C-alpha positions, 0 to 999 in steps of 0.5 A: 351126198354120195348114195351107194347100194344095189341097183333096183331089183338086185340083191348082190351084197358079197364082195367081188374081185378087185378092179382089173390090173389093180387100177383102184377105184374109178370115181371121176371116170366114165363107164361105157356100156358094152352090148353084152351087159344085157340090161336094157336100162343101161343100153348105150349108156355113158355114166359118170362115176361120182363115188366108188369105194369098197362100199359100192358105187354111184354114178349118173348117166350123162347121155339119156334124155328124160323124155319130154321134160325140159328144165324151165317146166321143171322149175315151174313144177318145183315152184322156183319160177312162176308160169311163163317166167322162163322167158326171163331165164339166163341162156344156160338155164333155158337150154339146160339138159334134163337127163335120166340119171339112172333107175334108182331114186328117179324122183330126185334130181342130181345136178352134175356141174362145174366146180365154179359153184359150191354150197357148203355141206351140200356139194360133193367135189368129185374132182378138180372140175366136176361137183355134184349137188342134190339140193333145190338151192342149186336150181334156184341159183341156175334160174337166177343166173348165179349158178355154175357155168356148166351143169346137167340135171339128172333124175335118179342115179345108178348104184352098185352094191359092194363088189358088183361094179367090179364083177360087171367090169370083169364080165365085159359089161363096161369099159371105162375111160377118162372123163372130160367136160364135153362128154359130161356137159356137152349138148350133143347127148345122142353122140356121147356114146360114140365119142366116148368109144372113139376116145379110147380108140374103138370104132362104134361100128366095129364094136364086138361082144368082147373088149378089154379095158381102157 
């Protein structure tokens, strides 16, 4: 339930340096992309890290919409609701965000959600307030009003090989900061990047190509 591995098209497998200041692993925190990263797939990305260990890392981009796809249409495509039944959906399902979660396994859906919902042997509890579930059962629960209070659906995820994320952080590819529910689940997707930077005291308009780590 916590896939790891290299990003698409990359083959780095060697162990890298430890995290800055021996801070430990970053699961449950947010990564904020820096301009020097040079990877268009992650430009201005805010990523919630679901898993991070010596075996690699896995996260969900929380601020890149998945084009024109909306949640009710996706439910129709999956056969969870019939065509036209979106008018019967609860409000949180009708307005639920569908995001581009990352370049790996883009045909699979991952639901980041509040911890008031849990499916035995299917839900990964990341911290006290956030869980990850990747089964269709949670979509059915959201559609019928018995799902979590807060949730976002992401198509695909971001993955790193062992040591790869640590190397990218030390190369000023990423900043990291504490996560909060508004940055993960908030409706203002376009403003999340700026708000994440301001959370660690950086003015987005003054962002340079060099930075330390929060």
